[in-house]
DOLUM-892872 format. One record per atom (N, C-alpha, C): residue in three letters; residue number from 1; x, y, z. Coordinates in nm, 3 decimals, always signed. Layout:
% DOLUM-892872
REC    aa     i        px        py        pz
REC   ALA   NUM         X         Y         Z
...
% end
This chain:
% DOLUM-892872
REC    aa     i        px        py        pz
REC   MET     1    +0.083    -0.120    +0.000
REC   MET     1    +0.000    +0.000    +0.000
REC   MET     1    +0.087    +0.126    +0.000
REC   LEU     2    +0.180    +0.133    +0.091
REC   LEU     2    +0.267    +0.251    +0.097
REC   LEU     2    +0.352    +0.264    -0.028
REC   ASN     3    +0.390    +0.153    -0.085
REC   ASN     3    +0.472    +0.158    -0.206
REC   ASN     3    +0.404    +0.236    -0.316
REC   HIS     4    +0.274    +0.221    -0.325
REC   HIS     4    +0.198    +0.294    -0.427
REC   HIS     4    +0.212    +0.445    -0.406
REC   TYR     5    +0.197    +0.490    -0.283
REC   TYR     5    +0.207    +0.634    -0.255
REC   TYR     5    +0.350    +0.685    -0.276
REC   ILE     6    +0.445    +0.607    -0.237
REC   ILE     6    +0.585    +0.646    -0.258
REC   ILE     6    +0.615    +0.656    -0.406
REC   GLU     7    +0.567    +0.562    -0.482
REC   GLU     7    +0.586    +0.565    -0.627
REC   GLU     7    +0.520    +0.688    -0.689
REC   GLU     8    +0.402    +0.720    -0.642
REC   GLU     8    +0.332    +0.839    -0.692
REC   GLU     8    +0.410    +0.967    -0.660
REC   LEU     9    +0.460    +0.976    -0.539
REC   LEU     9    +0.540    +1.094    -0.502
REC   LEU     9    +0.665    +1.103    -0.587
REC   ASN    10    +0.730    +0.991    -0.609
REC   ASN    10    +0.849    +0.991    -0.694
REC   ASN    10    +0.814    +1.038    -0.835
REC   ASN    11    +0.703    +0.992    -0.887
REC   ASN    11    +0.661    +1.033    -1.021
REC   ASN    11    +0.633    +1.183    -1.028
REC   ILE    12    +0.571    +1.235    -0.924
REC   ILE    12    +0.543    +1.379    -0.918
REC   ILE    12    +0.673    +1.458    -0.922
REC   PHE    13    +0.769    +1.417    -0.841
REC   PHE    13    +0.896    +1.490    -0.838
REC   PHE    13    +0.972    +1.473    -0.967
REC   LEU    14    +0.966    +1.357    -1.028
REC   LEU    14    +1.032    +1.337    -1.157
REC   LEU    14    +0.970    +1.426    -1.264
REC   GLU    15    +0.840    +1.441    -1.261
REC   GLU    15    +0.773    +1.531    -1.356
REC   GLU    15    +0.816    +1.675    -1.333
REC   LYS    16    +0.827    +1.712    -1.207
REC   LYS    16    +0.867    +1.850    -1.176
REC   LYS    16    +1.009    +1.878    -1.222
REC   LEU    17    +1.093    +1.777    -1.224
REC   LEU    17    +1.231    +1.795    -1.270
REC   LEU    17    +1.235    +1.849    -1.413
REC   GLU    18    +1.140    +1.806    -1.491
REC   GLU    18    +1.136    +1.848    -1.631
REC   GLU    18    +1.106    +1.997    -1.647
REC   PHE    19    +1.047    +2.057    -1.545
REC   PHE    19    +1.005    +2.197    -1.555
REC   PHE    19    +1.098    +2.294    -1.483
REC   ILE    20    +1.210    +2.244    -1.437
REC   ILE    20    +1.306    +2.334    -1.371
REC   ILE    20    +1.369    +2.421    -1.478
REC   GLU    21    +1.348    +2.550    -1.464
REC   GLU    21    +1.401    +2.645    -1.561
REC   GLU    21    +1.484    +2.755    -1.496
REC   SER    22    +1.492    +2.750    -1.364
REC   SER    22    +1.568    +2.854    -1.295
REC   SER    22    +1.619    +2.800    -1.162
REC   VAL    23    +1.707    +2.876    -1.103
REC   VAL    23    +1.758    +2.840    -0.971
REC   VAL    23    +1.644    +2.840    -0.870
REC   GLU    24    +1.551    +2.932    -0.885
REC   GLU    24    +1.436    +2.938    -0.793
REC   GLU    24    +1.352    +2.811    -0.802
REC   ASP    25    +1.331    +2.763    -0.923
REC   ASP    25    +1.256    +2.638    -0.941
REC   ASP    25    +1.328    +2.523    -0.872
REC   TYR    26    +1.459    +2.519    -0.895
REC   TYR    26    +1.540    +2.415    -0.833
REC   TYR    26    +1.531    +2.422    -0.681
REC   LEU    27    +1.548    +2.540    -0.626
REC   LEU    27    +1.545    +2.555    -0.480
REC   LEU    27    +1.409    +2.519    -0.421
REC   MET    28    +1.304    +2.553    -0.492
REC   MET    28    +1.171    +2.519    -0.445
REC   MET    28    +1.153    +2.367    -0.440
REC   LEU    29    +1.193    +2.300    -0.545
REC   LEU    29    +1.181    +2.154    -0.548
REC   LEU    29    +1.272    +2.089    -0.445
REC   LYS    30    +1.390    +2.140    -0.432
REC   LYS    30    +1.485    +2.089    -0.332
REC   LYS    30    +1.426    +2.104    -0.192
REC   ASN    31    +1.365    +2.217    -0.164
REC   ASN    31    +1.304    +2.241    -0.034
REC   ASN    31    +1.189    +2.144    -0.008
REC   GLN    32    +1.108    +2.119    -0.110
REC   GLN    32    +0.996    +2.026    -0.096
REC   GLN    32    +1.045    +1.885    -0.068
REC   ILE    33    +1.151    +1.845    -0.135
REC   ILE    33    +1.207    +1.712    -0.113
REC   ILE    33    +1.264    +1.701    +0.027
REC   GLU    34    +1.332    +1.803    +0.074
REC   GLU    34    +1.387    +1.802    +0.209
REC   GLU    34    +1.276    +1.797    +0.313
REC   GLU    35    +1.169    +1.870    +0.289
REC   GLU    35    +1.055    +1.868    +0.381
REC   GLU    35    +0.993    +1.729    +0.387
REC   LEU    36    +0.976    +1.669    +0.273
REC   LEU    36    +0.922    +1.533    +0.268
REC   LEU    36    +1.015    +1.436    +0.341
REC   ASN    37    +1.142    +1.450    +0.319
REC   ASN    37    +1.239    +1.366    +0.386
REC   ASN    37    +1.230    +1.382    +0.539
REC   ASN    38    +1.212    +1.502    +0.585
REC   ASN    38    +1.198    +1.526    +0.730
REC   ASN    38    +1.073    +1.458    +0.785
REC   HIS    39    +0.967    +1.457    +0.709
REC   HIS    39    +0.846    +1.388    +0.753
REC   HIS    39    +0.869    +1.238    +0.763
REC   TYR    40    +0.943    +1.184    +0.667
REC   TYR    40    +0.976    +1.042    +0.672
REC   TYR    40    +1.060    +1.010    +0.795
REC   LYS    41    +1.154    +1.098    +0.826
REC   LYS    41    +1.237    +1.078    +0.945
REC   LYS    41    +1.151    +1.080    +1.071
REC   ASP    42    +1.057    +1.172    +1.078
REC   ASP    42    +0.968    +1.180    +1.193
REC   ASP    42    +0.885    +1.053    +1.206
REC   LEU    43    +0.834    +1.003    +1.095
REC   LEU    43    +0.757    +0.880    +1.098
REC   LEU    43    +0.842    +0.762    +1.141
REC   SER    44    +0.964    +0.760    +1.097
REC   SER    44    +1.055    +0.653    +1.135
REC   SER    44    +1.082    +0.656    +1.285
REC   LYS    45    +1.099    +0.775    +1.340
REC   LYS    45    +1.120    +0.789    +1.484
REC   LYS    45    +0.997    +0.742    +1.562
REC   LEU    46    +0.879    +0.775    +1.512
REC   LEU    46    +0.757    +0.729    +1.579
REC   LEU    46    +0.746    +0.577    +1.575
REC   LEU    47    +0.784    +0.520    +1.464
REC   LEU    47    +0.781    +0.375    +1.452
REC   LEU    47    +0.880    +0.311    +1.549
REC   ASP    48    +0.999    +0.367    +1.560
REC   ASP    48    +1.098    +0.317    +1.655
REC   ASP    48    +1.048    +0.329    +1.799
REC   LYS    49    +0.987    +0.441    +1.828
REC   LYS    49    +0.932    +0.462    +1.962
REC   LYS    49    +0.825    +0.358    +1.993
REC   ARG    50    +0.741    +0.330    +1.897
REC   ARG    50    +0.636    +0.230    +1.916
REC   ARG    50    +0.696    +0.093    +1.939
REC   LEU    51    +0.800    +0.060    +1.868
REC   LEU    51    +0.868    -0.068    +1.886
REC   LEU    51    +0.921    -0.080    +2.027
REC   LEU    52    +0.980    +0.025    +2.079
REC   LEU    52    +1.031    +0.024    +2.215
REC   LEU    52    +0.919    +0.009    +2.318
REC   GLU    53    +0.804    +0.065    +2.289
REC   GLU    53    +0.690    +0.051    +2.380
REC   GLU    53    +0.639    -0.093    +2.383
REC   ILE    54    +0.644    -0.159    +2.271
REC   ILE    54    +0.594    -0.295    +2.261
REC   ILE    54    +0.688    -0.393    +2.328
REC   PHE    55    +0.817    -0.372    +2.307
REC   PHE    55    +0.917    -0.465    +2.363
REC   PHE    55    +0.987    -0.398    +2.475
% end
């Protein structure tokens, strides 16, 4: 299930790569990717925390 969403996000970012025409476009996309990455890190930490609660 998650793989589908990850694949969709990857496709969205790959499409956006085609429209980079300036440094501003690049920086905007780079910022969005970093933000998404931070959310993944937060989710990973929550998952680790849950594992510690279980065991």
